[in-house]
N, C-alpha and C positions, 0 to 999 in steps of 0.2 A: 867522519870519512865522505870522502868525495861523491857527487851526483854519479860519476862514472862508476864508481865502486856500489854504487848502491843499486843499480839497475841489475848488476850482477848476482849481489847478494839476494835481493828480492826475487828474482828468479830462481835461484837455488832453494832458497826456502819455500816457496810455493811448490817446485818439483819435489821437495823430500817430502812436503806435507801431503801431495796430493797422489805420489805414487810410491813413498815409502822405498826411496832408494837406498842402497847403501851407502855407506862413510866414501867408499875407494870412489864408487861411479860420481858421486857430487866432488870430490876432489880432481877428478880426471875432468869433467865439465869445468870446475873453477880453474884448473891449469890451462885449458885451450880456450876459454874465454878470455883470462888474462892476457894471453899472449895475442890474441886477436886486438885487444883492447890498446896494449903497449904499440902494436904497429899502427894502430890508427892514431896515436899520440904521436908517433914520429912523422907521420902522414898530416900533423896538424888537424888532426878530427878527434871525435868523440864517438861513443857507443850511439849516441841519440841524433848526431847529425850525418851517420855513415850511410854512404849511398851503394847503390848495387854496383859501380864501378869502384867503390873501395873493396868489397868482397872479391871482385874479381880481381884486382890487383893482388890481395892478399892470398887467394889460391895460387896465383901466377908466382907470386915469392916463395910458397911453400914448395912449388914445384921444382923451382929454381934451387933449391936449399937440398933438392933430392930426397925430399921425405918422401915413403911409400905411398902408393894409393891408396891401403887402407887406412892411414893417419891421414891422410887429407881429407878423406870422406868423413871419418869420425869427427875432426876439426869443422868440417861444414855442417854436419848433422847440429852440435852443440850452436853454433852461429844462427841456424834456422830456428831451433828450439826456442833461442834468444827472442829474436824479433818477433816470432809467432806470439810467444807470451808476452811481449811489450807491445803488440798490434792490439790483442785482444783486452789489454788491460788500459787502452787508451793512453800508452805512457809514450806512443808515435801514433802519427797519423797515417803512416804505412807501413810495409813490409818489404825491408830493401833485399831480401834473401828468397824472398817469393819465386823468382823465375829461374832457381839454382835447382838443378835436380840431382842425384848422389847419382856418382859414376856407378856401372855395373861391376863389381869386384868378381874376378874369377876365383871359385872357391877352391881354398887349398885343400887335399887331404891331409889331416892329421897325423901327427908322426906316434906311431904306437910301440909297443913292445911285443913282442913273443910271450907265451906263457913263461917259458925258459928263462927268459930275463926278469920277469917279473917273481917267478922263484929266487932265483940270484940275490935280489933286491931284499926281499922279506927274509932269508936268510943273513944277508950281510946286516941288516938292521939290526939284530939282536947282539952286535958287536960293536954297535959305534956309540960312544958316550964316554965320560969320566967315570961315570958309576955307575951302581946296579941302577939306580934312580933312573938314570938317563936312558940306559939302554931298554929297561920297561917302558917308559915313554915313546923312545923311538920305532920301538917294534910294533906298540899300539897306533902310532901314526899311520905307518905305514902299512899295516895289517888292514885298519878301519879305511884308509884312503882308497885301498886295492878293490875292498869289500861293499863298497858303497858309492863309487865314483864321484862321491860329493865333490863340490867346488873348494879350494883351499881354504879361500875365506871362512866358507861353513864349517870347515873342519878345526880350524885353530881356534874359533872363538866358540865352540860348541858349549853349553851349560852343563855344570856339573851334572845337573838334573834330567840329561837329554836320556840317559837310561834307565832312570829310576822305576818308572811305570811298566815297562817291560823289558827286563834285561835282554830279549831277541832282537830287539827294533831299536832303530835311534831318532828321536824324533830331531826334524832338522827343519830350520826357519830359512828360507831360501832368500831369492832377489825379491823383492817388494813384498816381503813379509809372508811367503807363502809358504804354507807349512806341507811337511812331507813325513810319512815313516818310511824307513829303508830299514830292511831285514838286513841280521847281519850273517857273517860265513862262521861255520863253527870254530875256525883257528882264530877268527877276528874276536869271536865271543870269548875265547880262553885268554887271547892275549888282553883283552878287554877287565877280563876279571881280575887278572895278575896286577894291572896297573892299578887296576881301583882301591887294591890293597894298601898298594905303594902312596897313592892319592890321599887315603885316609889318613895317614900317617903325617903327610907332609902337611895335610889341612889341620890335624892337630897341633902341630907344630908351629905354624901360622897363626892359628888364634891363640895359642898361648902367648905368643911373641907381641902380636898388634891387635889382638880381640876382634880380627875381620875374617869374615867368612870367607873362604873360598867359593868365588862363583864359578869357575870354569874348570872344564875337564881336563884342559892342558896350562895349567898357569905358569904365570913367569912374572919377572919384577916388571915389565913395560909396564908404560903408561895406561895401556888399557887393561892389564892384570891377566892378559894372556898370550901365549905364544904369538909372534908376530909373523904376516905373510914371509918377510924377509928372510928372518932365520930360519923357517920351515924350508926356504927355496934352499938356503946355504946348505941347509941338513941334506937334503935329499942329494944334493950333488955330493957330499961326503960319504952317504951310503952306496950310493954309484961306483964311486972310486972303489969302495971294499968289495961292491961286487963285481971288479973288474969289468965294468961296462963306461961307455964313453958319456961322462958328467954333462957334457955340452947339449947332447940330444937328449936329456933326461930331467923333465922338471915335475911339478905337484901335477899339472895339466897332462902332462903326458900318460902316468896312471890313471887318469878319469878318462883318456880315452882307450886305453887297453881294458878297463872295466867294461866299457859298452861294446867296444870290438869283440872282446873275448864271449861275454854274454850272445851276441848275435853269432857268432860261429857257433858255438854250442847251443843254436836253437832257441834261442830268448824270440819273443814276440816283441815288435818295434815299438809298439804302445806301451808296453810294460818297460821297455828301457827308457822311452821318454818320460815316464811318471819318476821312475828312480833317479834320472839326472836332475829333474826338476824343470825341464825343457818347457816352456807355458805352448809352444809351436811345434807339432811334429816334425815340420820341416829341418829344426835344427840337428834331429835325431837322426833325420836320412843321410846325413853325409856318411854314417858309420856302414851304409848299405853297400857306399861307393869304396871305402876302405876295404871292405870283404871282397868285393870284386875285383880290385885290383890286384888285391894277393892271391886271390884264386886266378886270376890272370896270368901273373907272374910264375906261378906254381907250373901252369901249363905250359909256358914258354920255355919253363928253366929245366922239366924234367920229363916232361913229353917226349916218347922215343920219334917222333914224327914232325916235332917242334922245328928241330935244327937238322933235316937231313944232310947225311955227307955227299 
């Protein structure tokens, strides 16, 4: 492995060890840093010799390519993290990224669904799948996602033991290895109960054939042993089509937003929603107050008798 690659790998290994970052976060860092490294190579430079001007030229290049401000900000964050690490570890005598500041990004309100839209998705999920087993799994996935608001990576990688200690709660390991317990709704518990009966059959069959215990609640033949994020992303699009909803505007994250927005609209405390979502900072949760405010404003503007006087 070359010296250039060693710096990236050394940085990523240290980040994983110190912060317990998820595999997806590590891969995103790696992709962004390799992209920067390849730019430097074209300019006859390396990660070890890059200057402030090189970083500036790279950011200008990204802008010229039409990359969104949020994407440029993410890539700059990776570069700043790399060089902060390199300087602290004395792999470089300076930090060429020190004078760069993250641009202030305009917060976009998350796209959310109405309660009727969610109900249509939940009903449609029962009928999507090639077999009874698929349909039970798909219904369970959507029910749990809306009942808990968990991240898609947390959902697909749920261990089989996530419900064994308490069938009314889900034990979730989130970002940075942080643990939380999230209660299940009645319909989600019933759906999970039906799926666990089917899961037990699948688990026994797998054990007979391979002598391997099923580790995950939603197993698959993928290399990770569980349903992949990409497969679930495609699955929720299929369910949206079945529900006569626009699949372009619906994703696993849309249901996470719906979970939080609907709880807030029905009187839930913001701190409680923060805990349920696994947000480390309540400022991340406060976006939902803006969503609710916008919905109420639209309601008044569109339906109040004096909003549009003749």
